[in-house]
N, CA, C and O atoms as a GROMACS GRO file, in nm:
protein
  392
    1LYS      N    1   5.282   5.212  -3.242
    1LYS     CA    2   5.343   5.085  -3.278
    1LYS      C    3   5.263   4.967  -3.222
    1LYS      O    4   5.241   4.867  -3.290
    2MET      N    5   5.221   4.983  -3.097
    2MET     CA    6   5.153   4.874  -3.030
    2MET      C    7   5.026   4.831  -3.101
    2MET      O    8   4.997   4.712  -3.109
    3LEU      N    9   4.950   4.926  -3.152
    3LEU     CA   10   4.824   4.894  -3.219
    3LEU      C   11   4.843   4.860  -3.367
    3LEU      O   12   4.751   4.806  -3.429
    4SER      N   13   4.957   4.889  -3.424
    4SER     CA   14   4.977   4.866  -3.566
    4SER      C   15   4.975   4.717  -3.603
    4SER      O   16   4.947   4.683  -3.718
    5ASP      N   17   5.004   4.629  -3.508
    5ASP     CA   18   5.005   4.486  -3.536
    5ASP      C   19   4.872   4.419  -3.504
    5ASP      O   20   4.859   4.297  -3.521
    6ILE      N   21   4.773   4.495  -3.459
    6ILE     CA   22   4.640   4.440  -3.430
    6ILE      C   23   4.559   4.439  -3.558
    6ILE      O   24   4.543   4.541  -3.625
    7LYS      N   25   4.506   4.320  -3.593
    7LYS     CA   26   4.425   4.308  -3.715
    7LYS      C   27   4.278   4.337  -3.687
    7LYS      O   28   4.211   4.403  -3.766
    8SER      N   29   4.227   4.286  -3.574
    8SER     CA   30   4.086   4.307  -3.545
    8SER      C   31   4.062   4.308  -3.395
    8SER      O   32   4.140   4.254  -3.316
    9MET      N   33   3.951   4.370  -3.359
    9MET     CA   34   3.904   4.369  -3.222
    9MET      C   35   3.753   4.356  -3.227
    9MET      O   36   3.684   4.431  -3.296
   10GLN      N   37   3.702   4.260  -3.153
   10GLN     CA   38   3.557   4.242  -3.144
   10GLN      C   39   3.521   4.244  -2.996
   10GLN      O   40   3.595   4.195  -2.911
   11MET      N   41   3.405   4.303  -2.967
   11MET     CA   42   3.363   4.312  -2.827
   11MET      C   43   3.215   4.288  -2.817
   11MET      O   44   3.136   4.338  -2.897
   12ILE      N   45   3.178   4.211  -2.717
   12ILE     CA   46   3.037   4.197  -2.681
   12ILE      C   47   3.025   4.230  -2.533
   12ILE      O   48   3.116   4.203  -2.455
   13SER      N   49   2.913   4.286  -2.496
   13SER     CA   50   2.893   4.319  -2.356
   13SER      C   51   2.744   4.313  -2.323
   13SER      O   52   2.658   4.317  -2.410
   14SER      N   53   2.719   4.304  -2.194
   14SER     CA   54   2.581   4.298  -2.147
   14SER      C   55   2.574   4.357  -2.007
   14SER      O   56   2.669   4.348  -1.930
   15VAL      N   57   2.461   4.415  -1.977
   15VAL     CA   58   2.434   4.461  -1.842
   15VAL      C   59   2.332   4.371  -1.774
   15VAL      O   60   2.293   4.395  -1.659
   16ASN      N   61   2.288   4.267  -1.844
   16ASN     CA   62   2.194   4.169  -1.790
   16ASN      C   63   2.266   4.037  -1.765
   16ASN      O   64   2.359   4.003  -1.838
   17TYR      N   65   2.224   3.965  -1.664
   17TYR     CA   66   2.278   3.831  -1.635
   17TYR      C   67   2.431   3.830  -1.628
   17TYR      O   68   2.494   3.738  -1.680
   18VAL      N   69   2.489   3.929  -1.567
   18VAL     CA   70   2.634   3.950  -1.566
   18VAL      C   71   2.708   3.827  -1.515
   18VAL      O   72   2.796   3.776  -1.584
   19ARG      N   73   2.675   3.780  -1.397
   19ARG     CA   74   2.747   3.665  -1.339
   19ARG      C   75   2.723   3.538  -1.420
   19ARG      O   76   2.816   3.458  -1.438
   20LYS      N   77   2.602   3.518  -1.467
   20LYS     CA   78   2.569   3.400  -1.547
   20LYS      C   79   2.652   3.396  -1.675
   20LYS      O   80   2.713   3.294  -1.707
   21TYR      N   81   2.656   3.507  -1.748
   21TYR     CA   82   2.732   3.512  -1.872
   21TYR      C   83   2.882   3.496  -1.848
   21TYR      O   84   2.952   3.431  -1.925
   22TYR      N   85   2.930   3.556  -1.739
   22TYR     CA   86   3.071   3.543  -1.707
   22TYR      C   87   3.106   3.396  -1.680
   22TYR      O   88   3.205   3.345  -1.733
   23LYS      N   89   3.027   3.330  -1.598
   23LYS     CA   90   3.052   3.188  -1.567
   23LYS      C   91   3.049   3.103  -1.693
   23LYS      O   92   3.133   3.015  -1.711
   24GLU      N   93   2.953   3.128  -1.781
   24GLU     CA   94   2.943   3.051  -1.906
   24GLU      C   95   3.064   3.076  -1.996
   24GLU      O   96   3.116   2.983  -2.056
   25ALA      N   97   3.108   3.200  -2.006
   25ALA     CA   98   3.224   3.233  -2.090
   25ALA      C   99   3.351   3.168  -2.036
   25ALA      O  100   3.432   3.116  -2.113
   26ILE      N  101   3.370   3.170  -1.904
   26ILE     CA  102   3.487   3.108  -1.844
   26ILE      C  103   3.483   2.957  -1.865
   26ILE      O  104   3.585   2.896  -1.894
   27ALA      N  105   3.367   2.896  -1.849
   27ALA     CA  106   3.353   2.752  -1.872
   27ALA      C  107   3.387   2.716  -2.016
   27ALA      O  108   3.454   2.616  -2.041
   28LEU      N  109   3.342   2.798  -2.112
   28LEU     CA  110   3.373   2.774  -2.252
   28LEU      C  111   3.523   2.788  -2.277
   28LEU      O  112   3.582   2.707  -2.350
   29ALA      N  113   3.585   2.888  -2.218
   29ALA     CA  114   3.729   2.906  -2.232
   29ALA      C  115   3.806   2.786  -2.176
   29ALA      O  116   3.904   2.741  -2.236
   30LYS      N  117   3.761   2.735  -2.064
   30LYS     CA  118   3.828   2.619  -2.004
   30LYS      C  119   3.813   2.495  -2.090
   30LYS      O  120   3.904   2.412  -2.097
   31ARG      N  121   3.698   2.481  -2.156
   31ARG     CA  122   3.679   2.366  -2.247
   31ARG      C  123   3.772   2.375  -2.367
   31ARG      O  124   3.805   2.274  -2.429
   32ASN      N  125   3.816   2.496  -2.401
   32ASN     CA  126   3.907   2.517  -2.513
   32ASN      C  127   4.049   2.548  -2.464
   32ASN      O  128   4.124   2.619  -2.532
   33ALA      N  129   4.085   2.495  -2.350
   33ALA     CA  130   4.214   2.526  -2.286
   33ALA      C  131   4.334   2.482  -2.370
   33ALA      O  132   4.443   2.538  -2.356
   34GLU      N  133   4.317   2.383  -2.454
   34GLU     CA  134   4.429   2.342  -2.541
   34GLU      C  135   4.459   2.448  -2.646
   34GLU      O  136   4.574   2.467  -2.685
   35ARG      N  137   4.357   2.516  -2.691
   35ARG     CA  138   4.375   2.618  -2.794
   35ARG      C  139   4.408   2.754  -2.734
   35ARG      O  140   4.495   2.826  -2.784
   36PHE      N  141   4.339   2.789  -2.626
   36PHE     CA  142   4.359   2.919  -2.562
   36PHE      C  143   4.419   2.898  -2.424
   36PHE      O  144   4.351   2.850  -2.333
   37LEU      N  145   4.544   2.933  -2.409
   37LEU     CA  146   4.616   2.914  -2.283
   37LEU      C  147   4.586   3.029  -2.187
   37LEU      O  148   4.578   3.145  -2.228
   38LEU      N  149   4.569   2.995  -2.060
   38LEU     CA  150   4.547   3.098  -1.960
   38LEU      C  151   4.673   3.182  -1.947
   38LEU      O  152   4.781   3.130  -1.923
   39TYR      N  153   4.658   3.312  -1.963
   39TYR     CA  154   4.770   3.406  -1.950
   39TYR      C  155   4.772   3.466  -1.810
   39TYR      O  156   4.875   3.466  -1.743
   40THR      N  157   4.656   3.517  -1.767
   40THR     CA  158   4.644   3.573  -1.633
   40THR      C  159   4.496   3.582  -1.596
   40THR      O  160   4.409   3.579  -1.682
   41SER      N  161   4.472   3.592  -1.467
   41SER     CA  162   4.334   3.610  -1.421
   41SER      C  163   4.335   3.690  -1.291
   41SER      O  164   4.436   3.698  -1.222
   42TYR      N  165   4.222   3.747  -1.262
   42TYR     CA  166   4.206   3.829  -1.143
   42TYR      C  167   4.062   3.814  -1.098
   42TYR      O  168   3.970   3.818  -1.180
   43SER      N  169   4.042   3.797  -0.969
   43SER     CA  170   3.905   3.782  -0.922
   43SER      C  171   3.892   3.832  -0.779
   43SER      O  172   3.974   3.802  -0.692
   44ARG      N  173   3.789   3.907  -0.759
   44ARG     CA  174   3.747   3.942  -0.624
   44ARG      C  175   3.595   3.953  -0.628
   44ARG      O  176   3.534   3.932  -0.733
   45LYS      N  177   3.536   3.986  -0.517
   45LYS     CA  178   3.390   3.980  -0.509
   45LYS      C  179   3.319   4.068  -0.612
   45LYS      O  180   3.222   4.024  -0.674
   46LYS      N  181   3.367   4.191  -0.632
   46LYS     CA  182   3.297   4.285  -0.720
   46LYS      C  183   3.336   4.276  -0.867
   46LYS      O  184   3.256   4.310  -0.954
   47ASP      N  185   3.458   4.229  -0.897
   47ASP     CA  186   3.500   4.225  -1.037
   47ASP      C  187   3.600   4.112  -1.060
   47ASP      O  188   3.663   4.060  -0.968
   48ALA      N  189   3.612   4.077  -1.187
   48ALA     CA  190   3.702   3.968  -1.225
   48ALA      C  191   3.733   3.979  -1.374
   48ALA      O  192   3.656   4.037  -1.451
   49TYR      N  193   3.847   3.922  -1.412
   49TYR     CA  194   3.877   3.908  -1.554
   49TYR      C  195   3.970   3.790  -1.574
   49TYR      O  196   4.038   3.744  -1.483
   50GLU      N  197   3.969   3.742  -1.695
   50GLU     CA  198   4.058   3.634  -1.735
   50GLU      C  199   4.107   3.664  -1.876
   50GLU      O  200   4.029   3.700  -1.963
   51ILE      N  201   4.237   3.648  -1.897
   51ILE     CA  202   4.295   3.668  -2.029
   51ILE      C  203   4.351   3.534  -2.076
   51ILE      O  204   4.426   3.468  -2.004
   52ARG      N  205   4.313   3.495  -2.196
   52ARG     CA  206   4.363   3.373  -2.258
   52ARG      C  207   4.423   3.409  -2.392
   52ARG      O  208   4.377   3.502  -2.459
   53VAL      N  209   4.526   3.336  -2.432
   53VAL     CA  210   4.595   3.366  -2.557
   53VAL      C  211   4.609   3.239  -2.641
   53VAL      O  212   4.616   3.128  -2.590
   54ARG      N  213   4.614   3.261  -2.770
   54ARG     CA  214   4.644   3.154  -2.865
   54ARG      C  215   4.774   3.192  -2.933
   54ARG      O  216   4.792   3.304  -2.982
   55LYS      N  217   4.866   3.096  -2.936
   55LYS     CA  218   4.998   3.122  -2.993
   55LYS      C  219   5.019   3.039  -3.119
   55LYS      O  220   4.964   2.930  -3.135
   56ARG      N  221   5.100   3.095  -3.207
   56ARG     CA  222   5.148   3.024  -3.325
   56ARG      C  223   5.299   3.047  -3.329
   56ARG      O  224   5.344   3.161  -3.345
   57LYS      N  225   5.375   2.941  -3.314
   57LYS     CA  226   5.521   2.950  -3.312
   57LYS      C  227   5.569   3.054  -3.210
   57LYS      O  228   5.651   3.140  -3.241
   58ASN      N  229   5.518   3.044  -3.089
   58ASN     CA  230   5.555   3.132  -2.977
   58ASN      C  231   5.519   3.280  -2.996
   58ASN      O  232   5.567   3.365  -2.921
   59ILE      N  233   5.436   3.310  -3.094
   59ILE     CA  234   5.387   3.446  -3.114
   59ILE      C  235   5.238   3.447  -3.079
   59ILE      O  236   5.162   3.363  -3.126
   60ILE      N  237   5.198   3.542  -2.996
   60ILE     CA  238   5.057   3.554  -2.960
   60ILE      C  239   4.982   3.611  -3.080
   60ILE      O  240   5.010   3.722  -3.125
   61VAL      N  241   4.886   3.533  -3.132
   61VAL     CA  242   4.810   3.575  -3.250
   61VAL      C  243   4.664   3.605  -3.218
   61VAL      O  244   4.592   3.663  -3.300
   62GLU      N  245   4.620   3.566  -3.099
   62GLU     CA  246   4.483   3.595  -3.060
   62GLU      C  247   4.477   3.605  -2.908
   62GLU      O  248   4.545   3.532  -2.836
   63LEU      N  249   4.395   3.698  -2.861
   63LEU     CA  250   4.378   3.720  -2.719
   63LEU      C  251   4.230   3.736  -2.690
   63LEU      O  252   4.159   3.808  -2.759
   64ILE      N  253   4.185   3.667  -2.587
   64ILE     CA  254   4.046   3.679  -2.544
   64ILE      C  255   4.047   3.725  -2.398
   64ILE      O  256   4.112   3.665  -2.313
   65MET      N  257   3.974   3.830  -2.372
   65MET     CA  258   3.963   3.882  -2.236
   65MET      C  259   3.817   3.878  -2.195
   65MET      O  260   3.732   3.937  -2.262
   66VAL      N  261   3.787   3.809  -2.086
   66VAL     CA  262   3.652   3.799  -2.031
   66VAL      C  263   3.651   3.878  -1.902
   66VAL      O  264   3.734   3.856  -1.814
   67MET      N  265   3.557   3.972  -1.889
   67MET     CA  266   3.554   4.062  -1.773
   67MET      C  267   3.413   4.075  -1.717
   67MET      O  268   3.314   4.063  -1.789
   68ARG      N  269   3.408   4.101  -1.587
   68ARG     CA  270   3.281   4.136  -1.525
   68ARG      C  271   3.307   4.229  -1.407
   68ARG      O  272   3.412   4.224  -1.343
   69ASP      N  273   3.208   4.313  -1.381
   69ASP     CA  274   3.205   4.388  -1.256
   69ASP      C  275   3.062   4.379  -1.206
   69ASP      O  276   2.987   4.292  -1.252
   70THR      N  277   3.023   4.463  -1.115
   70THR     CA  278   2.888   4.450  -1.060
   70THR      C  279   2.778   4.488  -1.158
   70THR      O  280   2.663   4.449  -1.140
   71LYS      N  281   2.813   4.563  -1.262
   71LYS     CA  282   2.711   4.614  -1.354
   71LYS      C  283   2.718   4.560  -1.495
   71LYS      O  284   2.621   4.572  -1.569
   72SER      N  285   2.831   4.501  -1.537
   72SER     CA  286   2.843   4.461  -1.677
   72SER      C  287   2.935   4.341  -1.696
   72SER      O  288   3.017   4.308  -1.611
   73PHE      N  289   2.917   4.280  -1.810
   73PHE     CA  290   2.997   4.166  -1.854
   73PHE      C  291   3.047   4.199  -1.994
   73PHE      O  292   2.973   4.254  -2.076
   74SER      N  293   3.174   4.165  -2.024
   74SER     CA  294   3.229   4.191  -2.157
   74SER      C  295   3.326   4.081  -2.198
   74SER      O  296   3.394   4.020  -2.114
   75VAL      N  297   3.329   4.057  -2.327
   75VAL     CA  298   3.431   3.972  -2.387
   75VAL      C  299   3.494   4.054  -2.499
   75VAL      O  300   3.424   4.108  -2.584
   76ILE      N  301   3.626   4.063  -2.497
   76ILE     CA  302   3.699   4.132  -2.604
   76ILE      C  303   3.793   4.032  -2.668
   76ILE      O  304   3.865   3.960  -2.600
   77ASN      N  305   3.792   4.029  -2.800
   77ASN     CA  306   3.877   3.939  -2.876
   77ASN      C  307   3.966   4.022  -2.968
   77ASN      O  308   3.916   4.099  -3.050
   78PHE      N  309   4.097   4.005  -2.955
   78PHE     CA  310   4.194   4.070  -3.042
   78PHE      C  311   4.261   3.965  -3.128
   78PHE      O  312   4.292   3.856  -3.080
   79THR      N  313   4.284   3.997  -3.254
   79THR     CA  314   4.368   3.912  -3.339
   79THR      C  315   4.479   3.999  -3.397
   79THR      O  316   4.466   4.121  -3.408
   80GLY      N  317   4.587   3.935  -3.431
   80GLY     CA  318   4.702   4.007  -3.484
   80GLY      C  319   4.829   3.951  -3.422
   80GLY      O  320   4.839   3.832  -3.395
   81LYS      N  321   4.923   4.038  -3.401
   81LYS     CA  322   5.050   4.000  -3.341
   81LYS      C  323   5.068   4.082  -3.214
   81LYS      O  324   5.084   4.204  -3.220
   82MET      N  325   5.065   4.014  -3.101
   82MET     CA  326   5.070   4.083  -2.972
   82MET      C  327   5.189   4.035  -2.890
   82MET      O  328   5.237   3.923  -2.908
   83ASP      N  329   5.234   4.120  -2.801
   83ASP     CA  330   5.344   4.083  -2.713
   83ASP      C  331   5.306   4.112  -2.568
   83ASP      O  332   5.197   4.161  -2.540
   84LYS      N  333   5.396   4.080  -2.479
   84LYS     CA  334   5.373   4.100  -2.336
   84LYS      C  335   5.342   4.246  -2.303
   84LYS      O  336   5.258   4.273  -2.218
   85ALA      N  337   5.409   4.338  -2.367
   85ALA     CA  338   5.386   4.481  -2.340
   85ALA      C  339   5.241   4.520  -2.372
   85ALA      O  340   5.180   4.596  -2.296
   86PHE      N  341   5.187   4.470  -2.481
   86PHE     CA  342   5.048   4.499  -2.518
   86PHE      C  343   4.954   4.445  -2.411
   86PHE      O  344   4.862   4.514  -2.366
   87ILE      N  345   4.976   4.322  -2.369
   87ILE     CA  346   4.889   4.259  -2.270
   87ILE      C  347   4.902   4.329  -2.135
   87ILE      O  348   4.802   4.350  -2.066
   88ASP      N  349   5.022   4.365  -2.097
   88ASP     CA  350   5.041   4.437  -1.971
   88ASP      C  351   4.969   4.571  -1.972
   88ASP      O  352   4.909   4.611  -1.871
   89ARG      N  353   4.973   4.639  -2.082
   89ARG     CA  354   4.902   4.768  -2.094
   89ARG      C  355   4.751   4.746  -2.086
   89ARG      O  356   4.679   4.824  -2.024
   90LEU      N  357   4.704   4.640  -2.149
   90LEU     CA  358   4.561   4.606  -2.145
   90LEU      C  359   4.518   4.575  -2.001
   90LEU      O  360   4.414   4.622  -1.956
   91LYS      N  361   4.598   4.496  -1.930
   91LYS     CA  362   4.568   4.465  -1.790
   91LYS      C  363   4.565   4.591  -1.705
   91LYS      O  364   4.476   4.608  -1.621
   92THR      N  365   4.659   4.679  -1.727
   92THR     CA  366   4.666   4.804  -1.650
   92THR      C  367   4.542   4.889  -1.673
   92THR      O  368   4.487   4.947  -1.580
   93SER      N  369   4.498   4.896  -1.798
   93SER     CA  370   4.378   4.976  -1.828
   93SER      C  371   4.254   4.918  -1.763
   93SER      O  372   4.166   4.993  -1.720
   94VAL      N  373   4.245   4.787  -1.755
   94VAL     CA  374   4.131   4.724  -1.690
   94VAL      C  375   4.137   4.747  -1.539
   94VAL      O  376   4.036   4.779  -1.478
   95ASN      N  377   4.253   4.733  -1.480
   95ASN     CA  378   4.268   4.751  -1.336
   95ASN      C  379   4.239   4.894  -1.292
   95ASN      O  380   4.193   4.916  -1.180
   96THR      N  381   4.266   4.991  -1.377
   96THR     CA  382   4.242   5.131  -1.338
   96THR      C  383   4.096   5.170  -1.354
   96THR      O  384   4.052   5.269  -1.296
   97THR      N  385   4.018   5.093  -1.432
   97THR     CA  386   3.877   5.126  -1.448
   97THR      C  387   3.791   5.060  -1.343
   97THR      O  388   3.674   5.096  -1.327
   98ASN      N  389   3.846   4.963  -1.271
   98ASN     CA  390   3.767   4.891  -1.167
   98ASN      C  391   3.788   4.951  -1.031
   98ASN      O  392   3.730   4.904  -0.933
   0.00000   0.00000   0.00000
C-alpha cells in the first residue's frame, strides 16, 4: 500500500566531492525553502541527511532527501502521495544503514 501511491523516484549519487555536493544541495534546498519545507534533519560528524517536502492542500506530493556519509552523497526525489508513515519508514531505513 505504501508504495502504491508513489509516482516516481529519482536518485543521484556520487562518491566524489561528498561534502562539497552535500553543502551545495543543502544550500539549494534552503534557497527553495518556500516551496520545500524542512521536515526533518540529522547531522553528526560522519553522516547527515535532510528531508524536505512539498505539500498541496496539506498532502505531501513531493519529498527530497539529501544524504551523505564518509564515502557517498545522494539525493533521492519521490513524487506521488506520501504520508508520515512513509517518511518515518524512510528515515528508519536510512538510520539503520549508517
